[in-house]
N, C-alpha and C positions, 0 to 999 in steps of 0.2 A: 439790523437784521431784516433780510426780505420776507414775504411769504408769497405764496404762489400768485397772488393777485398782481405782485409787482414784475413778475416775469413775463418776457414780450409775447406778445400774441399775433401781432400783425393784423391783416385783413380777416384772419380767422374764419376760412372757408369750410365748409362741410366736409368732414374726413370722407375719405373713400371707403366703399364697402367691399368686402372680400366674400362672395356668395359662394366660393368652393368650400367654404366651412359651414355647417350648418348653424353655428351661433357665433356672435364675436367672441363670446365667452370661451370657445373652443380656440378660436384663433389667437386669444392671449395666451392660452396655456401652450398651444403648439409652438409659437414664436418663443418663449421665455423657457422652453423646456431643456434641461441641461446648462442653462445658462444662468438661471435664478434657482435659488435652492427651493423645493417643493413648499417647506415650512413658511419661507417669505412670500412666495407666491400665494400661498393659501391666505396670508395675513391680510395681504393686499387686497384680495378678491373676497375677503370676508368668508372664508370657507374653512373646513378642516383638511389636514393634508391628506386624510383618506379620501375626501370628495374630490380633490384635485387629482390624486393618483387614478381614482376610478375615471374621471374625464380623459385622462392621458390613456391609460390602458384601452379605453374604448376606441381610440384612434390609432392604437398600436404602438403607441410609445412606451420605452422601456424606461424605468427610472435609473438614472446616473448623474448624481450631484456631485461628483467628483472634480470636475473642472470648474463649478460655480466660483469659486474663489479667484480664479485666475481672470475669468471673465468680467468679474466684477472690479478687478485691479487693471487689466490690460485691453477689455472689450466693451467698455461702458460706452463707446459710439456706436458700436453695433446694437446693444440693447435699445438705446435711445432711438436710433432710426427705425427700429422694426415694431417700436412701440407708439411712433410718433402719431400714427393715423388710427390708434386704436385706444389709447387711454389719455386722460387728462394729465396735466403736470403732476398733480398730488400723487397719482398712482405711479406714475413712473418714479417720481423721487423715491416712492416707498419701495420699488422694487431695487433700486439703487443704494438705498438707505443714506440719501444725500438731503442737506438743508437746501431750501431755495437760494442762498448764497452760493452754495457750491454749484448749482445748476447755472445760476447767473454768470459766474466765472467761465464755466466751461464754455456756455454759449457765446461769451464775448472772446475769450482768449484762446480757445482750442482750435487754431488756424480758422478763425472766423466760422465756427460752425453754424451759428444762427443763420448765416448767409447760405451755407450748404443746405439747410434745412428749409430753404426758400423765404426766408425771414417773415414766416408765419406758422402758427401752431392751430393745426385744424381742430375744427370743434367735435369734442369727443365728450361723449357721457361717461361717469363712471360705471364699470362693468363689477358685478358683483356675483357670487355663485348662486345658481338656482337649479333645480333639478330639471333634466330634458324631457320634452315632451315626447309621446310616443313616435311621432312623425320625425323628430329631431333625432331621436335614437335609430330610427330606420335609415336616414340619411348618413349617420355617423357609420352605421354599418356598410353602407355603400361605400364612403369614404375608405374604410379600411380595405373593403374588397378591391378597390381601383390600386391602392399602395401594394396589397399583396400580389396583385396581377404584374405589376411592373418590378417589383423586389421579391420575386419568388425564392431567390437565393439570395437573400439581402447579405452584402458584404460587411464585414466587420474592419473597423478602423485599424490599419497597421500604425498608423500615427495620428494622434489625436491633435484637436487645435492647439496652436501654440507649440507643439512638439518641437519646431524647429529651434527654439530657446535652447533644448538639450544637445543641439547638434554644434553649436559653436565651439570652435577649435578642433572639431573633429572634420571639419571642411579640409582642412590642410592636407588629409591623407589622399583626396580627390584633385587637390590643387596642382597644378603646373609646377615642377621643381624652380628653384632660384628665382623666386619673385621679391626679393629683399628689395627696399626703398633703394634708388640709385642717385638720390640728391639732384636729379636734372630739373626739378621743378615742384611746385606744390601741387599736390592731389588730394582734395579734402572732400568729405562725402557726410551723408547722414546716416545716422543709425538705421538699420534695416527694421529696427523692432521698438525704438524709444517712444515711450509715451511724450506726446507734444506739449499740452498746455503748461504743466510745472513738473518737468523730469527732476528737478534738483530737491525737490522738497522731500521724497521719499526713498532713501537709499536702499530700499527694498527692490523698487523699479528701477535698477541701475541701467541707463542707457547703453551703457557701453561696457558689458561685463568682459573680463579678461578674455575670454574664448573668442568674442567678437573682434576685439583689438588685433588678437593674435592672427584672426582670420584676416583682417584689413593689412597688416604689416607683412602678411605673406602675398597679398594681392598688389603690393605696391602702394599702399595707401600711407600718407605721412601727414593727413591732417583729417580732423573730424569736427563735425559742427552740431550745435543744438541751438535752440531758441532761448534768449536771454530778455526778461522783461526787466527793464532797469529797476523798477522801482520795488520789485520784490528781491532784487539782488542788492541793492544799497538803497537806504532811505534818504534819496537824493532830493526829494521833494518835502522831507521832514518825517518824522516818524508818524505814522497812522495805520489804521488798520490795512490799508494796503501793501504794507510793507512787513507785515507780521510774517515773521521765519526767515528774514534775510540772513541773519547769522548762520542757519542750518543750511540754506542754500550755499552761500559762500564756502562754507567748510566740504560740503560735498562735490562743489565744483573744483576747489582745489584739490581734493582728493583723487578726482577724475583726472586734471591735469598731471598730477605726479604718476598715477598709473601707466597713463597713455605715454608719458615721457620714456618708460622702459621698453616702450615697442617703437621706439622712434616717432612718434605721433604726437602732434600738437593740437590743442584744444582751440576751436575758434566760436565766437558767440554770434548770432543772428540779433542785431538790434533794429527794431523798427520802431523808433524812438523820434520825438517823445510819444508816448501811448496816450490815446485820448483817455478821458476820464468821465465818469458819471458826476451830476451836478453837486454832489455833495462834497466831492473833493474839493471843488473851488471855493467852498466856504472860508478856507483858510487861504486861498490862493485867488481870491476875485479877478485880480487884474490879469491872470494868466488865462484867462478863460477865452477860447476862440471860437471857431465856426462850429455849429451843432452837426453831428452826424445825420445821415439821411434819415437813419431810422429813429431818431430822436433820443436815443439811449447814452448818447456821451458828448463830449465836448472837446475840441482839439485844445493843446496848449499853444497858446499864440507865441510863437518864436520871435515875432517882432516886439514883445513886451520884454522890458529890462528885466534879468534874473533868469528867465528860462534857459537860455544857452548857457549861461554862466553855471547854472545848478547842473545842467547835462553835463558839461564840462567836468567840473568837479566831482559828480558821481562816476563817471568813466575813471577818471584818475584815481579816486578812492578804490575802485574795485581792482585796478591794475596793481595798486599798492598793497592790497591784501593778497592779490593772488599774481605774484610775479611771474608765475610759469605760464599764464596764459599766452595762447600763440597769436590772439589777434580777434579781430571784428570786422564782420562785414555788414553792411548797412542797406536797406530798402527802404526809399525815401516816397516813391509813390505807388504802395501797394493797394490792394482793396480796402487793409485797413485804414482808418483815420489816423493821421499822426499831425502834421502841420497843417496850417490853416490852407497851405497852397495844394496839400494831397487831393482834396476833392474839389477845388475850385472851379475845375472845368465843368463839374456835375451840377453846381448851384447855380440859380438865378442870380443875376448881378448883385441884386439888393440884399442878398444874404450871403455875399462874399465878405471877408474880412477886411474892414477899410483901412487897417494897419499894413497888411501883408500884400493886399491886391496890387497897389502902385508899385511895390518893389519888386514883383515878378517871382515866378516859380523857380528859375535859376538862382537866383541870389538866396531865396529861402533855403532851397536843397543843398547849396553849397556851405551856407552857414551852419547847418546841422552838421554835416560830414565833417567841418573844420571843428566844431565844438567837440566831437567825439575824438578826433586825432589828436587834437590839443591836450585833451585831458589823458589819454594813453600815452601820448609821447612825451609828456611832461615827466612821466614816471619811467617809463622804457621805451627809448628811441627806437628798439628793434621790432617792437610789437607790429603786427602787420593791421592797417585798416583799409578795408577795400570796401569802395563805393561802387555798389550796384547799380547800373542804370537801368534796370528794369522799370519800363512804362514811362521812362523820360520821352519827352516828345521831339521826334527828329527835328522839329521845326528850332528848338532851343538846346538840345543836347551838348552840343559842341560848346554853347556859354556856359554851361555847368563844370564841363571838363576845364574850361579856362579859369574858372573862379575857384576850383579846388587847390587847395595845398598841393604842392609836389610830393610830398612824402604820403599820399593815399594812392592806392591802387586803384585803376578803373576797369572793372569787370563788366562785360557786356554778355548778353545771350548771344551765343554763336550765330544761331540759325534765324535771328530776326530778319525780316525784310527778304527772305528766300522767295522767289516766285514759285508757285504751284499751279498746277495746272492737271485738270482732269476731264475728259473727253470735250476738250475745248473750251471749258470754263477756267478762265485764270484766276487765282486767288495769291493771298500772301502769307507765309508763315509769320506767326508772332512769337511763338515759344514751344518748348516741349516737343519738340520734332527728333525722330529718329528716322522716319520715313522720308524726310526730304534732307539731303545732306548739305551742310554748311561748309564754311561760314556764310553768311549774308552781307549786305551791303551797308547795313546799319552798325555792325558791330566792326566791320574795316573801317568804316568812317570814324567811330569814337577811337578805335585803337590808334589809328593814323594822328587825331588830334592829341591824344595823350601822350604818344611816343614823341611828337615834336617838340613837346614840352619838357621831354625828358622823365616821364611817368612810367611807372611799369603797368603792364596790362594782364588781364587774366581772362579766360573764356568760361562762361557757365554753360555746360553741357548735360546732356542726359544719356548715360553708357549704357545702361542696364535696361531701363523702361521709361515710359511716359505716359501721359494720362491717354496716349493712345492705345495703352493696354497695361494698366498698373496692378491688375489683379495676379500677374505672374512676376515672379522675383526678376526675370529678366526676358527679354524679346530676343530670340534666338536668330537675329541678322546681323551676325558679324562683319558680314562685308560691307554694309552700309556704315557700321561703327568704325571700321578701319578705315575706310574712305574719307570719314569725317576728321579722324585723328590725323591722317596723313596731310590733309589740307590744311590743318590747324599747324602743324609742324612747318609747313613751306611758309606759312605766314609769319614763322617766327613766335608763336605763341608757346609758352612754357608752363604756365601757371593754369590749373584748372580746377573748377568747382563741377564735382561729377553727379551731383543730384541734388534735387530739393527733397522732400520728405520722401519722396519716392525714388526707387532705384538704388537703395544702399546696400543690397544684397552682395555679400564678400565673396564674389567670383563672377559667374556668366561671362559677359563681353569686358570686364574692367582688364583681364590678363591680356588683352590686346596691346596694352601701353607696353608689354615686355615683347610680344613676339607677332608674326603675321598670323592671320587666321589658318593659313596653310599648316605652319607649323604647331599651330594650337589643337587642329584636328588629329595630327599625329600623335603630339604628346598625350591628349586626352583619352583617345578612342583607338589608338594604335595604327600601323602602317596599313594593315589590309583593310580597316573599316572606315579610313580617312577618306578615300574618294568617293564612297557612298554619303559620309557627313558632309562633305564640300557640295555634293550635288543637292542634298536636303537644304543646307544654308542657302545656296544660291536660289532655289524656289522660293524659300522664305523670303529672302531678300527682294525679289522681283514682285512678290505677291505684295510685300508690305509696301512696296512703292506706290501701290494704287489707293492707299488711304488717302481719303478726299479730304484736304485739310486747307482750311483759310483761316486766320486769326485764330482764336480759342475755343470759340462756340461749339464745335463738333467734341473737341478734346472734354470738354466741361460737363457737357449736358448730354450726349448722346449714351447710348447703352453699352458701349465696348468695354467701360470698366466693371460693369454688373454682369453682363453676359446673360445665359439662360435664366437666373434669378429673377430678372424683371419681370414681373407679371404683365399679362395682356389684360386688356379692358374691351368689354363688347360695345359699350358706349363711350365717346371720349370723355376723359376725366376733367377737362377744363383747367387741369394744373399746368402751371409752366414748369419744364424742367428745371432743376437746380443744380448748381456748382458741384459736381462730384457727391451729390446727395441721393436725388431723386430723378431719374430719367422720365418717369410718367409715359405718357404717348405724344409726347410733344415733338413730333417730326419738324414741325416749323422750325424750331430752337435747334435740334440735332442738325439738319442738313445746311445750316448758314447761307452760303450763297449758291448752294447746288440745287439745281431742279429735283424734284422727287425721283424721277428716273434714272436720271444720272446719280444721285446719291444712293439708290438702291443698287445700281450696277456695279459701282466701284467696290462695294461691300462684298456684292456676289463674286468679282473677280478676285478681291483680295482673298476671300474663304475658300474658293477653288484652287487658286494657286498654292494655298497654303496646304490644304488637303495633297496636292501632287508631293509637296516637300514631306508629308507625313509618311506617304508610300516609300520614298527614298530611305527615310529614317528607318523604317522597318526592315530594309533590304540591309541596311548596316547593322542592324541588331542580330541578324541570322550568323553574321561572320566575327562577331565581336570577341575579343580575349575576355578570359572570365574575369581577369584582374582590373578590367576596364567597365564592368557591368554597373557599378554604381554611378560613375560619371555618365554613362549611357541611359540608365533610368532617369536619373536627374533632367537631362535633355528631353527626353521622351515625355515624361510628365507635364514639363513646361510647355513644349510644342503643342501637346495634346490639348491642354488646358486652353492655350492661346486661340486655337483653331475654334473650340468652343465659343469662345467669346466672341470672335469675328464673324463666326456663321451666324450664330444667334442674333447678332445685330443686324445683319441682312435679313434675317426673316422677320424680326421685329418691325423693321422698316417696311417690309413686303405687307406685314399684317395690318399695319395701320392704314396703308394704301389702299389693300383690299376692302378692310372694313369701311372705311371712308366712301368708298366707292359703290358699298352694298354688295360686294362680288362674295358671298359667303361661300359659294360653291368652291372657289378657288382657295379658300383658307383651310380647308380639311389638311391637305399636305403640309402646309406649314405648320399646324398644330401638331401632326404626327413628327415632323422633323425636330421640332423644339422638344417634344417629349424625349426623343432620341438623344438630343444633346443635354438635356439635363440627367439623363443617365448615365451618359459618358463621362460628364464632368463630375458627376456624384462619385464615381469609381475613383477618378484622380484626386479628389479631394481626401477621400479617405485614407489614400496611401502618401500623399504629400502636404503637410500642413502649412506649406507656404502659398498654397493656391488660395487666392481671394483675400490674402492679407495685403495691408499696405500701412505703414506706421499711422500717418495723420488720420486714415480713416477707420483703423483697426479691421476687421473682417467686413468685406462686402457681403458675405453670405455665409452660412452654414450649411452642411449636409441636409439638414431639415428644410431650407429653403428650396432646394432644388426638388426635393420630394413635393413641396408646396406648389411649384410651378408646373408638375405634372397634374396635380389637383386642379389646379387653375385652367390648364389646357383642356383637360377632360369636361370640366364643367360648360367651358365654352363651347366644345363640340357638341355636348348633349341639349345644350339650349338651341342649337342651329341645325339640327338634324333635320 
């Protein structure tokens, strides 16, 4: 059993300050209001519920704990992020009612959450209740006045957080007719709302409820996927604390496979194997221990050691034997997670690399892992798909991996990798997650050709609904760009598709382009009279989105476009580096990648200005819309408005940092005014559409209260620099 002292802290820099709140105590109450029950919050802060309610009322907060249980089950990542700079581990655990072991697991296995948090826990002192001073009471009254000024006619939520979960199965009423699976190829996707870390342990948190399966089938989807951690599905390393619950997970997985079959859908497991393990695991397998992770928290299983690959093969075979209905597996062998000794060898100094694996080379190691998984699966069910995803394979040796793979393995490539990208004369290269740049690119074409020459099947990994270019909306309404990409892949002879990573799993949006052109889609969804205006709006969105400045993944992962107006502004440089889909901070250097600051700013200005033109076209369509198409139109209008708020706010945040760093506070005033207006606009959308701000592997990026906090933040900065 771990305690809080065993949890990772990294360099543990001083936490950020939040001067727009009179006290940090009030910041804790504000950020957890409606997410953590008052009684639990009071217990953690050593207060009475009445005292906490008094603090909340002073800030204009109204008690409503009705959603706290679902936040605890499905929004715990949001709770962790919003308290990361406020509370020490012990108090965060208190809010979640978790043990240190549970936190350790989530930090490691929840899509490398600790990396998203910056691999560092900021220094925070415990916060406990105390009475406010008279000065603090006065500042609190001022805070309430600011909110009353901007929310005079405060809207009421027509759809509360997580409300979209109740809509599964209903979406078919607004879906285009005749979208049954046509058997022309594999189209598999990730759940729009699944818990990522351990989705099979708790049947209450069903990653694929029947309504969602029905929606997927109606949209032409015939495959779904979820993460599988092999040691907690099969005790392939031996029975241990790490495999506790494997029987339950297997039972839930088989039940999912059987339910999905009813809709013509197969279930695929993502295997990122063999998983790295903490030091105590190797007490029973000392010869399996490979290189150490860079954060020092785990070690690879060395696949050059006899027994590791055999056990991996046998574990996969046992899983398929117990769940013969499973559709297949796809693997990633070079992810951000440490798996084999080769998976991070390029990041390690030579003297820290594995002496057994290094001489053998990454291609051999990667091919062996995929072969072990394929051999295990096919020894039981020859028809099970095993897909080797080439994500992060080095172009210098990727062809060698393909040549070493068994022929019964399918090779999947990121379609857009290697695409040239250009912004105002600055040339870049796309790596992944692009809708703004239309593929396929040269890397996928090269790998597909090599595989096809060997008689191997191929697949394309694409993003159809959204990407990290803006993952806070269920889909980015740029069907012209998506349609062009799909037609290009059709011409290249690609028939099998992975349609999303953890983002982009909404059952609708652009997915229906697999069945019809965008022109026909506009008519089917919005009626013949409105369709021309919709198409003009889409054209504006397409053209604007092409301006997204993209090179590699730095901007995708670190810039504010996934968080939009909720990202706070700082009067002084924070000194914090932006983290991967975690905290953008004010780290313009990371955001801009290769682009000079002025060009980076200008690209987002052009993107947001062009998008605003599309919103005008959309409003024209709304005036002539048939009454029976209003639900579909409101869906599109909400998504397009939210996307604009994210893109425009990103431009403004870039501009703010540049002006602040130059000391030009006079020019900052209009930036603050517009950021306030964007927060108000997005707030209104959030209250009527619970999908906005949500992404499965990050939960909610923000709540309605966060957008109110942004207004407090902007007003605080404005007052300090009058």
